[in-house]
C-alpha positions in Angstrom: 159.7 -45.9 -121.9 161.8 -47.5 -124.3 163.4 -46.5 -127.5 161.2 -48.8 -129.3 158.1 -46.5 -128.3 159.1 -43.4 -130.2 159.3 -45.9 -133.4 156.0 -44.2 -134.7 157.2 -40.7 -134.3 160.4 -42.0 -136.3 158.4 -43.0 -139.2 157.0 -39.4 -139.8 160.7 -38.4 -140.4 160.6 -37.5 -144.5 164.1 -37.5 -146.0 165.2 -38.2 -149.6 168.3 -39.7 -151.1 170.6 -37.9 -153.6 172.9 -39.2 -156.3 176.7 -38.5 -156.5 177.2 -39.6 -152.6 175.5 -36.1 -151.5 173.9 -36.0 -148.3 170.1 -36.7 -148.0 167.6 -34.1 -148.3 165.7 -33.6 -144.7 161.7 -32.9 -146.1 160.4 -32.8 -142.7 161.3 -34.0 -138.9 158.4 -33.8 -136.5 159.2 -32.6 -132.9 160.4 -32.7 -130.3 162.7 -34.8 -132.4 166.0 -33.0 -133.5 168.4 -33.0 -136.3 172.2 -33.9 -135.1 173.2 -34.9 -138.3 173.2 -35.8 -141.9 175.1 -38.6 -144.2 174.6 -39.7 -147.8 172.4 -42.4 -146.7 170.8 -41.3 -143.1 169.4 -38.4 -140.8 170.4 -38.7 -137.4 167.9 -37.5 -135.0 167.9 -37.0 -130.9 164.5 -37.1 -128.5 164.5 -35.2 -125.2 163.6 -38.4 -123.4 166.7 -40.7 -124.2 169.3 -38.0 -124.2 172.1 -40.6 -124.3 170.9 -42.1 -128.0 171.0 -41.0 -131.6 168.7 -42.5 -133.8 169.9 -43.0 -137.4 167.2 -42.9 -139.7 167.8 -44.3 -143.3 166.1 -42.6 -146.6 164.1 -45.3 -148.6 166.3 -47.4 -150.7 169.1 -47.6 -148.1 168.6 -50.5 -146.3 171.6 -52.1 -147.2 173.7 -49.4 -145.9 171.7 -50.4 -142.5 172.3 -53.6 -142.6 175.8 -53.5 -143.4 176.4 -50.8 -140.7 174.5 -52.7 -138.1 176.9 -56.0 -139.1 180.1 -53.9 -138.5 179.1 -52.4 -135.4 178.3 -56.2 -133.7 181.6 -56.7 -135.0 183.1 -53.6 -133.3 181.3 -54.2 -129.9 182.1 -51.7 -127.5 185.5 -49.3 -128.2 186.7 -45.8 -127.0 187.1 -45.3 -130.7 183.3 -45.9 -131.7 179.6 -45.3 -130.9 177.6 -48.0 -129.3 174.6 -49.6 -131.3 172.1 -50.5 -128.9 169.8 -52.2 -131.6 167.8 -51.8 -134.9 164.5 -51.4 -136.3 163.3 -52.0 -140.1 164.4 -48.4 -141.2 166.6 -47.4 -138.2 169.6 -47.8 -136.0 169.9 -46.3 -132.2 173.2 -45.2 -131.4 175.2 -43.8 -128.5 174.9 -40.2 -128.8 178.4 -38.8 -129.4 179.5 -34.9 -128.8 181.9 -33.3 -130.2 182.8 -31.2 -133.7 184.0 -33.2 -136.4 187.1 -32.8 -138.0 185.6 -30.7 -140.8 183.7 -28.5 -137.9 187.4 -27.9 -136.7 188.7 -26.5 -139.8 185.8 -24.5 -140.2 185.6 -22.9 -136.8 189.7 -22.7 -136.4 189.7 -25.6 -133.8 193.3 -27.0 -133.2 193.4 -30.6 -134.3 195.8 -32.4 -132.3 198.5 -35.3 -133.1 196.6 -37.4 -130.8 193.5 -37.2 -132.8 195.0 -38.6 -135.7 197.3 -41.1 -133.5 193.6 -42.3 -132.5 192.1 -42.8 -135.8 194.8 -45.0 -136.5 194.2 -47.1 -133.5 190.9 -47.5 -134.2 191.5 -48.4 -137.7 193.6 -51.3 -136.3 190.9 -52.3 -134.0 188.4 -52.7 -136.4 191.0 -54.7 -138.9 191.1 -56.9 -135.7 187.2 -57.4 -135.6 187.5 -58.3 -139.0 186.5 -55.4 -140.8 187.9 -53.2 -143.5 188.0 -49.5 -142.1 187.0 -47.2 -145.2 185.1 -44.2 -145.8 186.8 -42.3 -143.2 187.0 -38.6 -143.9 186.9 -35.5 -142.0 183.0 -35.3 -141.1 183.1 -39.0 -140.3 185.9 -38.3 -137.3 184.8 -36.3 -134.2 186.8 -34.6 -131.6 186.2 -35.5 -128.0 188.6 -33.7 -125.6 191.6 -34.0 -127.9 190.5 -37.6 -128.7 189.0 -38.9 -131.9 185.7 -41.4 -132.1 185.2 -42.7 -135.7 181.5 -42.2 -137.2 179.3 -44.2 -139.9 181.1 -47.6 -140.0 178.5 -48.9 -143.1 181.2 -49.1 -145.5 183.6 -51.3 -143.4 182.3 -54.7 -144.6 183.5 -53.5 -148.1 186.9 -54.6 -149.8 189.3 -52.3 -151.0 190.8 -49.2 -149.8 189.7 -45.7 -150.9 192.7 -44.2 -149.8 191.2 -41.2 -148.2 192.2 -41.1 -145.0 196.0 -42.0 -145.8 195.6 -38.9 -148.0 194.5 -37.0 -145.3 197.0 -37.8 -142.5 199.3 -37.0 -145.3 198.1 -33.7 -145.9 197.7 -32.8 -142.2 201.5 -33.6 -141.8 202.4 -31.8 -144.6 200.3 -29.0 -145.3 198.1 -28.6 -141.9 200.8 -26.6 -139.6 200.3 -23.5 -142.0 196.5 -23.4 -141.3 196.5 -24.8 -137.4 193.9 -22.8 -135.4 192.7 -20.8 -138.5 189.1 -20.5 -139.9 189.0 -22.2 -143.2 185.9 -21.2 -145.4 183.4 -23.4 -146.0 183.7 -22.5 -149.8 187.3 -23.5 -150.3 187.2 -26.5 -147.9 184.2 -27.8 -150.7 186.4 -26.5 -153.6 189.4 -28.4 -152.4 187.0 -31.9 -151.7 185.2 -31.5 -155.2 188.8 -31.2 -157.1 190.3 -34.1 -155.1 187.2 -36.4 -155.9 187.9 -35.8 -159.8 191.5 -36.1 -159.7 192.4 -38.9 -157.1 193.4 -41.8 -158.9 196.3 -43.8 -160.2 199.5 -41.9 -159.2 198.3 -39.4 -157.2 200.4 -36.9 -155.3 198.9 -35.1 -152.0 202.0 -32.9 -152.0 201.5 -31.6 -155.8 197.7 -31.5 -155.3 197.7 -29.5 -151.9 200.3 -26.9 -153.3 197.8 -25.9 -155.8 195.7 -24.6 -153.1 198.8 -22.7 -151.2 197.7 -19.4 -152.9 194.3 -19.6 -150.5 195.5 -20.7 -147.3 198.3 -18.1 -147.3 196.0 -15.1 -147.8 
């Protein structure tokens, strides 16, 4: 049995893309497929007979993101920092299934984020650049923690120019503010407030230190 054999089942997945960079809405996923993640362009599902694989199914109108991501994975090849892409269909990619909480999950659950994980992301960025890519759109939900090491997900924007600065700002925040919350459970509502405020204000002469100090009263509670 090959993974191509479940394509008819994957076609039955119903998802809807949303504006303003919000995750897709999952309308229906037929069993025995199970959802393991959602993003702004796609939903990621697993099938019991292929436990080592993940199928990333893209919403209608997001085919360019699929092509961008496939092109990026072809350049990345096999590395310890990224999933492996085994192939693609007309509306999906076939990736290695990667276990572990995201850095976002770590904040919510109080799982310590080690310095090694931060270093791994920096090495992954260097690796991607050497492969002729431009690593960007790296944020808390795109980095997995696997036994103290980091693995990066969602490389669809690596073929685009420009630096969104998101990871650089996260590293600065990690150095300055994470010691105050390491191992503590951070409420989802607070993380979302910080994220939305960041998106509204990040531009030009943005200071992570000044921005972070605004939330210190919440952190110290």
